[in-house]
N, C-alpha and C positions, 0 to 999 in steps of 0.2 A: 503494499500500500504506500510505503513512504517513497519507494522508487516511482511510482505513479504520480505522487503529489511534486516530486522534483521535476519530473519531466513536464507535468503541467504548468509549473513555475517556469520552467526554461522556454516553453512554447509563448507563454505570456510575454515573457521579456522580449522575445524576438518580434512581437506585433507591436508595430507602432500604430498610433491613431493614423488614418487617413486625412488629408487635406480637407477640411470644411467647404462643401459647394453650397450652392443655393438650394439645392434639392434636399440635402443632410441637414441644413438648417431648418427648412420647411417642415421636415419630418420630425425634426427634434420639437419644433413649435407644438405641432401637432400631438407628439407624445406627452409633452407637458400638459397639454389642455386636456388630454383623456385621463392622465393622472390626476389632475385637479378633479374633473367630473366624476372618477372613482372614489376620490377622499370625500366629495360631498354627497355622494349616493351611500357611503358607509356610515357617515354620521347621521343622514336621515334614516338609515335602519338601524341605528343605535349598535354598529359593529365597531370593534377597537379600529384603531388606524393601521395600517400597513407599516411594516419596519422601513426605515429610511436608509439602507445600508449601514455602513459602520460608522459613519460620521466623523471619521479622523481626517479626511480630506474632502472638502467640498467639490461636488461636481465630478468626483473620481468615479471611474466604471468600476463595477465589482467584478472580481476575479471569477473565474471558473469555480474555483474551490471554494471562495464565499457564497457564491448561488447555491452549489450544492449542498454546503453545510446548513444553510438556511431553509432549504427543502427538507433536509433530515430533521431540523429542528421542529418545523410545521408538523411533518407526518408524525414525530415522536409526542407532539402535544395531543395532535387528534386521537393518536392510539391510547395514551394517558386516559383522555376525557371518555373514549368508549368503555376502556376497562372500568373505569369508576362508575359510569352508568349501569355497566352491567352488575356490578359488585354491589351496588346500592341496594338496600332493602326496599321492596316494593310494598305498597299498602294493599290489605285485600280490598276488592271491587264489592262495593255496597250490593248485597243481595247476594253474593257467593258465600259468604261465611255460613249462612243458614242451610245451604244445600249438603254440607258435610254429613248433618245428623240424619239426612231423610233418607 
C-alpha cells in the first residue's frame, strides 16, 4: 500500500496545472456556481455542509490520496450509522404486544 501511495505522490508531482483558458475559467465559474447552489440546497434541507478540502492552502486542488481518504471516511461514517441503527433497540408496535398471548 505504501508503494502505491508513493507512486501516486510521484505522479501528482509530475502533473503541472495546465494554462488557464477562457473555457477553463468559464468552467471554473460554473462549478463554483453549482457548489453554491448545492450548499444552499443542503441548508434548506437541514443537511450538514460538505467538507471543504484540507484548508491548509486556499484554492489548492485536492490530491488523489485526499479524495480517496475522504471517501473512505464518508463510507465509514455511513457504515457506523447503519450498525448503530441496526443495534438500537426497537419499541414494540402498538397492538402487537397483545397478540403474543392469543
